[in-house]
N, C-alpha and C positions, 0 to 999 in steps of 0.2 A: 491775267496772262501768266502762264507758268513756263519754265524752261525745262523741257522734257527730253531725256535721252531714250531713243528707240533702238532696240537691238533685235535683229532677226536676220537669219541667213538666206531668207527667201526675198529676192529683190522686189518682186511685185507686191508682196505683203508689206514690206518695209515702206515702199512708196505710198501705198494706201494708208498705212498708219500715219505717216508724216502729213499727207494731204488732209486727213481727217482731223488731226490735232491742230494744224494750221487754220483750217476752216472754223474750228472751235475757239480760235483766238490765242493759241499757244505757239511758242517758239520751239522748234525741234532741232535736235542733232541726231543723225542716223548713223549707225555703224552695223556692219554685217558679220563681225567676229567678236567673240567674247573677250579676247585679249585686248582688242581695240576699245571695247567698252570700259574695261578696267582702267586703261590708260586715260580715257576721257574723264572718268570719275576722279582720277588723281589730279587732272589738269584744270577742271572746271567745276562750278557749282550747278547742281541740277535740283529741281523741285520734285522730280519723279523719274523713275526708270520703268520702262515697259520692256520686258525681255522674253524672248523665246527660250524654251528649255533645252531642246535638242540641237546642239551645234558642236562643231569640232574646230579646233582642238580644245577650246575652253567652252564648257557648256554653261547654260543659264544658271544652274544651281551654284556653280563655282563663282559666277558673276554676282549672284545674290549674296553669297557668303562674303565676298570682297566688299560689296556695297554696304553691307551691315557693319563691317569693321571701319570703313572709311567715312560713311555717312549714315550713322545709326538712326537719324531722324527723317531720312528720305524714304518715302514709301516706294515699294517695288511691286509691280503687277507682273505676274508670270503668265505666259501664253504657251500652250502646247496642243499638238494634235494627238499626243500619246499620253492619255490620262491613266497612269497607274498609281495605285494607292501609296506605294512606297515613296515615289517622287513627290506626290502631293504632300504627304506627311513631312518629308524632309524640307520642302519649301516652307511649309507652315512653321516648322520648328526653327528655321532660320529667320523667320519673321516676315515672310512675304505678306503683303497687304491683301492680295487677292490672286486667284489662280483661275484663268479663263481657258476653256477648252475650244480649240479651233474645230470647225468654223464657228466663230462667235458672232453675235449680233453687234453691229457698230454702236447702236444705242446703248447696249449693255456696257460696252467698253467705255463710252463717253460718260455714262453714269458712274462707273467704277472710278474713272480718273477724277471726276468731280468730287466724289466722296473722299478719295484718298487725299486730294489737295486740301479739302476742308478739314479733314482729320489732322493732317500734318500741321496746318496753321494753328489748330487748337492744341497742339502738343501731344497728340495721340501716339500711343505705342502700337507697333504693328506685329501682331502675333497670329496672322492668318485669318 
């Protein structure tokens, strides 16, 4: 079981992500704003962050950058409906573990989460 922070400004997707992770045996904390996610990262320990990219006022790339500074060994999976090469490259440069395009397959997300958690336990570094 992992402790996972889920960040998305779409309430329905956030609920689906949480239910999916709980059904897979994980514990989740959900937040719908990037600044709230950064606060949670300061306050608690998480095994994984799953974050949307496009949000206001603090976007997912900013959250990723903050997460890398605070928790460099925690994998971060980025989600977006807007897949532009510049954003993907920036996420990879900042050390995102994976970048999934919405709508994504739930099985693909669960496989990516499992791989990220296994790699983190093995001491893997995350460079996209």
